[in-house]
N, C-alpha and C positions, 0 to 999 in steps of 0.2 A: 920624842912627839908631850907633849903633856899631858899629863894620870887624868886629866878631867878636862873633858871639852864637850861642852851642850849648845845646839842648836833650836829654835823654834821659828820653825815654818809655814808655810799655808798654797794652797793655788790660790795665786789673783783672781780676779773675779770670779771664782770657782763657785760659792756658797760655800756655808756650814754640811750642808746634803754630802755636797762630793769631798770634803777635805775626812768627812767625816767618813765615808766609804774605800776613801786611800788611804786610810788609820787601817781601816778591817783590812784593802786586800795587800798592805807593807806584813805588817802581824800577821796575815794566813800562809804568807811565805814561808811562814817558819822560821825564815834565814833573819831576819830583825823583828824587834818588840821594838817599837814604841808610844808614847802617849800624847795626850792629850790637853790643854787648858785653853785657858782663854787668857785671852790680854789686851785691855779696854774695852774689852764687849769681840774682840777677834777670833772664834777661832785654830787654832793651832796649833800644828804638830812639834815633840817635844824628841830629842832625837839626845841624848846625855852618854858619852864613854868614855867610864871613869875605870878601867885593864890599865895596871901599866905595863898590860901585856902587847898591843891592844898598839896593829902593829899599819901602818900608811894602806899597806891594801888591806886591812879590814875594811876599812870609814871608805878605801874606793867600794867596795866588792857592797858596803848598804848604799851606799848612793846609788850606784848600780842599779840596784835591787826599786830603790826608791823611783830615779831615776823612767824605769821599765812602768814602772804601777801607773805613776803620770798620765807617761805616752798615753795605754791604757786607758787611764778615767778619760784625758781628753779628747781620746778615740771616739768613746761610747757617750761624751754630752754631743761630740759633734754630727752623727749620726741618727741623731732620736729625731723626731717628729717633727 
């Protein structure tokens, strides 16, 4: 695996507040740590891997945490009055 991977993403159409809540939920899990940035005026989340010891299962586990938090926030958003 490459020694460095960086991805930037956000939940499209959900706005800055929802993406900030996603970042907070991901970091609160204690399993993944991410930061935010703004690209072209859009709030984005940054996911970077830089260790030579990172293996595919680490990436898949991190992506699982991210996906579960996205699903939870989307469910919250759809249940709002």
